[in-house]
Backbone as CSV, one residue per row, in Angstrom:
resi,resn,N_x,N_y,N_z,CA_x,CA_y,CA_z,C_x,C_y,C_z
1,MET,0.832,-1.162,0.000,0.000,0.000,0.000,0.890,1.243,0.000
2,THR,0.532,2.215,-0.804,1.280,3.466,-0.879,0.558,4.532,-0.070
3,THR,1.302,5.227,0.749,0.731,6.304,1.549,1.206,7.636,0.995
4,ARG,0.257,8.515,0.772,0.599,9.852,0.289,0.351,10.852,1.407
5,THR,1.255,11.757,1.573,1.047,12.837,2.530,1.172,14.156,1.790
6,THR,0.417,15.097,2.220,0.458,16.424,1.632,0.932,17.391,2.693
7,GLU,1.911,18.169,2.351,2.419,19.164,3.282,1.900,20.527,2.850
8,ILE,1.276,21.217,3.768,0.776,22.547,3.480,1.902,23.535,3.743
9,THR,2.269,24.258,2.724,3.374,25.204,2.882,2.914,26.654,2.821
10,ASP,1.730,26.898,2.267,1.216,28.260,2.188,0.337,28.530,3.397
11,THR,0.672,29.537,4.156,-0.141,29.916,5.303,-0.480,31.397,5.178
12,HIS,-1.499,31.792,5.885,-1.921,33.186,5.882,-1.924,33.687,7.311
13,ARG,-1.408,34.865,7.502,-1.409,35.486,8.829,-2.623,36.399,8.927
14,PHE,-3.244,36.415,10.099,-4.436,37.215,10.317,-4.179,38.232,11.416
15,SER,-4.750,39.409,11.256,-4.683,40.420,12.313,-5.753,40.110,13.346
16,THR,-5.618,40.700,14.506,-6.622,40.529,15.545,-7.969,41.038,15.059
17,GLU,-7.958,42.149,14.351,-9.197,42.725,13.824,-9.878,41.754,12.850
18,ALA,-9.114,41.155,11.950,-9.675,40.206,10.978,-10.216,38.968,11.689
19,TYR,-9.497,38.493,12.693,-9.937,37.327,13.472,-11.281,37.604,14.138
20,HIS,-11.416,38.777,14.762,-12.669,39.118,15.437,-13.813,39.295,14.430
21,ARG,-13.527,39.849,13.262,-14.564,39.966,12.228,-15.034,38.586,11.789
22,MET,-14.101,37.647,11.619,-14.476,36.285,11.225,-15.318,35.623,12.314
23,ALA,-14.920,35.811,13.568,-15.674,35.223,14.678,-17.079,35.815,14.736
24,ASP,-17.185,37.130,14.573,-18.496,37.787,14.602,-19.379,37.322,13.450
25,ALA,-18.768,36.985,12.314,-19.519,36.528,11.136,-19.888,35.048,11.244
26,GLY,-19.404,34.355,12.291,-19.743,32.953,12.485,-18.906,31.983,11.678
27,VAL,-17.756,32.435,11.209,-16.889,31.580,10.386,-16.476,30.317,11.139
28,PHE,-16.244,30.424,12.425,-15.729,29.296,13.197,-16.832,28.411,13.769
29,GLY,-18.070,28.861,13.701,-19.175,28.064,14.227,-18.956,27.752,15.696
30,GLU,-19.064,26.482,16.042,-18.882,26.039,17.423,-17.451,25.593,17.708
31,GLN,-16.557,25.753,16.738,-15.160,25.341,16.938,-14.497,26.240,17.967
32,ARG,-13.678,25.639,18.806,-12.898,26.401,19.780,-11.538,26.693,19.154
33,VAL,-11.343,27.935,18.752,-10.088,28.333,18.114,-9.567,29.594,18.787
34,GLU,-8.291,29.864,18.546,-7.694,31.092,19.050,-6.655,31.569,18.055
35,LEU,-6.299,32.834,18.158,-5.308,33.443,17.279,-3.975,33.498,18.015
36,LEU,-2.986,32.799,17.481,-1.642,32.790,18.078,-0.628,33.222,17.026
37,TYR,0.020,34.343,17.267,1.037,34.848,16.357,0.538,34.911,14.919
38,GLY,-0.727,35.349,14.769,-1.296,35.524,13.443,-1.882,34.270,12.820
39,GLN,-1.788,33.149,13.503,-2.331,31.899,12.971,-3.516,31.453,13.811
40,ILE,-4.543,30.942,13.153,-5.725,30.444,13.844,-5.505,28.961,14.116
41,VAL,-5.551,28.598,15.392,-5.283,27.214,15.794,-6.418,26.698,16.671
42,ASP,-6.596,25.385,16.685,-7.602,24.758,17.531,-7.196,24.883,18.993
43,ARG,-8.191,25.121,19.855,-7.945,25.175,21.290,-8.192,23.806,21.895
44,SER,-7.505,23.542,22.958,-7.710,22.289,23.687,-9.078,22.330,24.357
45,PRO,-9.707,21.178,24.494,-11.003,21.155,25.184,-10.841,21.486,26.662
46,VAL,-11.863,22.119,27.225,-11.851,22.449,28.648,-12.226,21.192,29.422
47,LYS,-11.378,20.816,30.335,-11.641,19.654,31.180,-12.522,20.089,32.347
48,SER,-13.244,19.161,32.912,-14.210,19.491,33.964,-13.540,20.109,35.197
49,ASN,-12.346,19.646,35.558,-11.698,20.216,36.744,-11.279,21.665,36.496
50,HIS,-10.864,21.984,35.286,-10.507,23.362,34.938,-11.755,24.247,34.996
51,ALA,-12.836,23.767,34.403,-14.084,24.526,34.406,-14.562,24.767,35.838
52,GLY,-14.394,23.774,36.706,-14.796,23.921,38.102,-14.005,24.998,38.822
53,VAL,-12.709,25.056,38.576,-11.862,26.077,39.200,-12.253,27.459,38.683
54,VAL,-12.456,27.582,37.381,-12.861,28.871,36.806,-14.186,29.320,37.415
55,LYS,-15.121,28.383,37.580,-16.427,28.706,38.154,-16.272,29.199,39.592
56,ARG,-15.438,28.509,40.375,-15.230,28.918,41.775,-14.590,30.292,41.858
57,ILE,-13.607,30.565,40.988,-12.891,31.848,41.041,-13.793,32.995,40.620
58,THR,-14.523,32.790,39.535,-15.337,33.888,38.989,-16.743,33.926,39.541
59,GLY,-17.202,32.809,40.109,-18.562,32.737,40.598,-19.581,32.597,39.478
60,LYS,-19.098,32.254,38.288,-19.994,32.141,37.134,-19.763,30.808,36.428
61,ALA,-20.789,30.326,35.784,-20.700,29.080,35.019,-20.531,29.402,33.550
62,PHE,-19.283,29.485,33.083,-19.010,29.751,31.685,-19.111,28.486,30.853
63,TYR,-18.781,27.360,31.463,-18.743,26.095,30.753,-19.783,25.160,31.354
64,SER,-20.594,24.585,30.514,-21.591,23.665,31.047,-21.409,22.301,30.451
């Protein structure tokens, strides 16, 4: 069996303003992403213990 891999070499850098416009337009949907050094990357899922600590500190339930 032959395995083919494709390497993506062209990337685009985004400004904070462009990132927020895309988020406001719903480009990311329900995906958890963040802008790091101009690149949009997937965020790690929030674990229940992290969400619990955030809730205790802030007094609010951000994650359900």
